[in-house]
C-alpha positions in Angstrom: 65.3 -73.4 -241.5 68.4 -74.4 -239.6 72.1 -74.5 -240.5 74.8 -76.4 -238.5 72.3 -77.0 -235.8 71.6 -73.3 -235.1 68.7 -71.0 -236.0 69.3 -69.4 -239.4 68.5 -66.1 -237.8 72.0 -65.5 -236.4 72.5 -63.0 -233.6 73.4 -59.6 -234.9 76.1 -57.5 -233.2 74.9 -55.2 -230.5 75.4 -52.2 -232.7 73.4 -53.7 -235.6 70.6 -54.8 -233.3 70.2 -51.6 -231.4 68.4 -48.7 -233.0 69.8 -46.2 -230.5 73.4 -47.2 -231.3 72.7 -47.2 -235.0 71.3 -43.7 -234.7 74.5 -42.5 -233.1 74.0 -42.7 -229.3 77.4 -42.5 -227.6 78.7 -43.0 -224.1 79.3 -39.3 -223.9 75.6 -38.8 -224.4 74.7 -41.1 -221.5 77.3 -39.4 -219.3 75.8 -36.0 -220.1 72.2 -37.1 -219.4 73.1 -38.6 -216.0 75.1 -35.4 -215.1 72.1 -33.2 -216.1 69.8 -35.3 -213.8 72.3 -35.0 -211.0 72.8 -31.2 -211.2 69.4 -30.1 -212.5 71.0 -27.6 -214.8 72.6 -27.9 -218.2 75.2 -25.3 -217.4 76.2 -27.1 -214.2 76.4 -30.4 -216.0 78.6 -28.8 -218.7 80.9 -27.4 -216.0 81.1 -30.8 -214.3 82.2 -32.4 -217.6 84.6 -29.6 -218.5 82.7 -28.4 -221.6 80.9 -25.3 -222.6 77.2 -24.8 -222.1 76.5 -24.5 -225.9 78.3 -27.8 -226.5 76.2 -29.5 -223.7 73.0 -28.1 -225.2 74.0 -29.4 -228.6 74.7 -32.8 -227.1 71.2 -32.8 -225.4 69.6 -31.9 -228.7 71.5 -34.7 -230.4 70.1 -37.2 -227.8 66.6 -36.0 -228.2 66.9 -36.4 -232.0 68.3 -39.9 -231.6 65.5 -41.1 -229.2 62.9 -38.9 -231.0 61.5 -37.7 -227.7 62.1 -34.8 -225.3 64.5 -35.7 -222.5 64.4 -32.5 -220.4 61.9 -29.8 -219.6 62.4 -26.4 -218.0 61.6 -26.1 -214.3 61.6 -23.2 -211.8 65.3 -23.7 -211.2 67.0 -25.3 -214.2 65.7 -28.4 -215.9 64.2 -31.8 -214.9 64.1 -35.0 -216.9 60.9 -36.1 -218.7 59.6 -39.6 -218.3 61.7 -40.5 -221.4 64.7 -38.9 -219.9 64.3 -40.7 -216.6 63.9 -44.0 -218.3 67.1 -43.5 -220.4 69.1 -42.1 -217.4 68.1 -45.1 -215.3 69.7 -47.4 -217.9 72.6 -45.1 -218.5 73.6 -45.3 -214.8 73.8 -49.0 -214.9 75.8 -49.0 -218.2 78.3 -46.4 -216.8 78.5 -48.4 -213.6 79.3 -51.6 -215.3 82.0 -50.0 -217.4 83.5 -48.5 -214.3 83.5 -51.9 -212.7 85.1 -53.5 -215.8 87.8 -50.8 -215.7 88.5 -51.5 -212.0 88.6 -55.3 -212.6 91.0 -55.0 -215.5 93.3 -52.6 -213.6 93.3 -54.9 -210.6 94.2 -57.9 -212.8 97.1 -56.0 -214.4 98.5 -54.6 -211.2 97.8 -57.6 -209.0 96.5 -55.3 -206.3 93.8 -56.1 -203.7 91.3 -53.8 -205.4 89.8 -50.3 -204.9 86.8 -49.5 -202.7 84.8 -46.3 -202.7 82.6 -45.7 -199.7 80.9 -42.8 -198.0 79.8 -42.2 -194.4 78.3 -39.7 -192.1 80.6 -38.6 -189.3 79.8 -41.0 -186.4 80.1 -44.3 -188.1 83.1 -43.1 -190.0 84.9 -43.1 -186.7 83.2 -46.0 -184.8 82.8 -48.4 -187.8 84.9 -47.5 -190.8 88.2 -46.9 -189.0 88.3 -50.3 -187.2 87.0 -52.0 -190.4 89.8 -50.4 -192.4 92.4 -51.7 -189.9 91.1 -55.3 -190.4 90.8 -54.9 -194.2 94.5 -53.8 -194.5 95.5 -56.9 -192.7 93.1 -59.3 -194.5 93.4 -57.9 -198.0 97.0 -56.7 -198.7 97.1 -54.1 -201.5 93.5 -52.9 -201.0 93.0 -49.2 -201.8 90.1 -47.5 -199.9 88.6 -44.1 -200.8 86.4 -42.7 -198.0 84.2 -39.6 -198.2 82.7 -38.2 -195.0 79.6 -36.1 -195.8 75.9 -35.6 -195.1 73.4 -38.3 -196.1 71.9 -36.0 -198.7 75.1 -35.9 -200.6 76.2 -39.5 -200.0 72.9 -40.9 -201.3 73.2 -39.0 -204.6 76.9 -40.0 -204.9 75.8 -43.6 -204.5 73.2 -43.3 -207.2 75.8 -41.7 -209.5 77.9 -44.8 -208.9 80.7 -42.9 -207.2 80.5 -45.1 -204.1 80.2 -48.9 -203.7 78.2 -48.4 -200.5 77.5 -45.7 -198.0 76.7 -45.5 -194.3 74.0 -42.9 -193.7 70.3 -42.3 -194.3 68.1 -42.3 -197.3 66.9 -38.7 -197.8 63.2 -38.0 -197.8 63.3 -36.7 -201.4 64.8 -39.8 -202.9 62.8 -43.0 -203.7 63.9 -45.6 -201.1 63.0 -48.4 -203.6 66.3 -47.5 -205.3 68.3 -48.9 -202.4 68.9 -51.9 -200.1 69.5 -50.7 -196.6 70.6 -52.6 -193.4 69.8 -50.5 -190.4 72.6 -50.2 -187.9 71.7 -47.8 -185.1 71.1 -44.3 -183.9 73.7 -41.5 -184.2 74.3 -39.9 -180.9 75.2 -36.2 -180.9 76.2 -33.6 -178.4 77.1 -29.9 -178.2 80.7 -28.6 -178.3 82.0 -25.5 -176.7 85.5 -24.1 -175.9 87.0 -25.2 -172.6 86.4 -21.9 -170.7 82.9 -21.4 -172.1 80.5 -19.6 -169.6 77.9 -22.3 -169.9 80.3 -24.9 -168.4 80.0 -23.2 -165.0 76.6 -24.9 -164.5 76.0 -28.6 -164.0 73.7 -28.7 -167.0 73.1 -26.0 -169.6 69.5 -24.7 -169.9 68.0 -24.7 -173.4 66.8 -21.1 -172.9 70.4 -20.0 -172.4 71.7 -21.8 -175.5 69.8 -19.6 -177.9 71.6 -16.5 -176.7 74.9 -17.7 -178.2 76.3 -17.9 -181.7 75.9 -21.4 -183.3 77.8 -23.3 -186.0 75.5 -25.5 -187.9 75.6 -27.8 -190.9 73.9 -26.2 -194.0 70.1 -25.9 -193.8 68.3 -29.3 -194.3 71.1 -31.4 -192.8 69.7 -34.0 -190.4 71.7 -33.1 -187.3 70.8 -29.5 -187.7 67.1 -30.3 -188.1 67.3 -32.5 -185.0 68.7 -29.7 -182.9 66.1 -27.2 -184.3 63.4 -29.6 -183.4 64.6 -29.6 -179.8 64.2 -25.8 -179.6 60.8 -25.9 -181.3 59.5 -28.7 -179.1 60.3 -26.8 -176.0 59.0 -23.5 -177.3 62.4 -21.9 -177.1 63.5 -19.3 -179.7 66.0 -20.6 -182.3 69.5 -19.0 -182.3 69.7 -15.8 -184.3 73.4 -15.7 -185.1 74.3 -18.8 -187.1 77.4 -19.8 -189.2 76.6 -22.5 -191.8 79.4 -24.8 -192.9 79.8 -28.5 -193.8 83.4 -28.4 -192.7 84.2 -30.2 -189.4 87.6 -28.6 -189.3 86.2 -25.1 -189.7 83.5 -25.9 -187.1 86.1 -26.9 -184.5 88.3 -23.9 -185.3 85.4 -21.5 -184.7 84.4 -23.2 -181.5 87.9 -23.1 -180.0 88.2 -19.3 -180.7 84.7 -18.0 -179.9 81.7 -18.7 -177.6 79.9 -20.4 -180.4 78.1 -23.7 -179.8 78.1 -26.6 -182.4 76.1 -29.8 -182.5 78.3 -32.7 -183.6 78.4 -36.5 -183.6 79.4 -37.8 -180.2 82.1 -40.0 -181.5 83.8 -37.1 -183.2 83.4 -34.9 -180.1 85.0 -37.6 -177.9 87.8 -38.0 -180.4 88.8 -34.3 -180.5 88.0 -33.1 -177.0 90.8 -35.0 -175.4 93.6 -34.5 -177.9 96.8 -32.6 -177.0 96.3 -29.9 -179.6 94.4 -26.6 -180.0 91.4 -28.8 -180.9 91.7 -30.4 -177.5 90.6 -27.1 -176.0 87.0 -28.2 -176.7 84.6 -29.6 -174.2 81.3 -31.5 -174.5 78.6 -29.3 -173.0 76.4 -31.2 -170.4 72.7 -30.7 -171.2 69.4 -31.7 -169.8 68.3 -33.2 -173.1 69.6 -35.9 -175.4 70.4 -35.3 -179.0 69.9 -38.4 -181.0 69.6 -38.5 -184.8 67.4 -41.1 -186.5 69.1 -44.4 -187.3 71.6 -44.7 -190.0 72.1 -47.8 -192.3 74.5 -49.6 -194.6 73.1 -48.7 -198.0 73.8 -50.1 -201.5 72.0 -49.5 -204.7 69.4 -52.1 -205.6 70.3 -54.9 -208.0 74.0 -54.2 -207.8 76.6 -56.9 -206.8 79.6 -55.5 -204.9 83.0 -56.3 -206.2 85.0 -58.6 -203.9 87.1 -55.9 -202.2 84.0 -53.8 -201.6 82.1 -56.8 -200.3 84.9 -57.5 -197.9 84.8 -54.0 -196.4 81.0 -54.0 -196.3 81.1 -57.3 -194.3 83.8 -55.9 -191.9 81.7 -52.7 -191.3 78.7 -54.9 -190.6 80.7 -57.0 -188.2 81.9 -53.9 -186.4 78.3 -52.7 -186.1 77.3 -55.9 -184.1 79.8 -54.9 -181.4 78.2 -51.5 -180.9 76.0 -50.8 -177.9 73.3 -48.1 -177.9 73.0 -47.2 -174.3 
């Protein structure tokens, strides 16, 4: 039976046609589930959302009552999502991302600005690719606002999945499903060792690996790719790993320690070249010549799968890609 040329079964509103919404599922529930997946602990998720743990636990119970299935289960350290929780979190991320994009688009329409872009990068391409791309973007797209986070790939990949970045330049961690991303490989990240300008090891033409382990070292936290690469060099040559280690993700603190002690620090070559010639205390740093090369596995331009970048982010992505074509990997 038809009426006015349309099917008599008229479309219901989204709320009327969706059992989850009818049962009371809210955006705050979705945000909580995604945050629990990200942090692996209800208490940490509660802290991230500025609420108490009992309130977060009640919200989790509400969600489980709404979907009539368990969403989390206890693990050795915190909680993990069940298959039901994973399925809902996957959809929740897309919903939250679309809402963020809608908010950005409306704000840009109201302000007439060139748009906001959120990107992340590991250290080397932040200097060699992002900086020149930013210079061109500012000229090409007046009013653009760019937010840049420089971090390790482990953090950047998770930030990307949490929709906090439009794209990142880094590597997909081994413990994350690569099928969640689209990646365009760019090239290797060259690294080197930094020491202070009067370091004893600079007296030789090339530092011997056996001598390096006798000094203090400043490393990125355990598991960081550059750290693992340097550790592999020691292990491959049968040389004992350094015993005295300072762990920090901070580049600034790393450089400060190196300038004031005999510590050695592995760092991206682009960053080392940038700081070692400056007329400042940081300029008292030198690149230590070694008999071995320190190359980290290739990094890529990475986006989440099935996501269209907004125009301002696509512009910057294309500029970074263009800059990558000018790099040489000698």
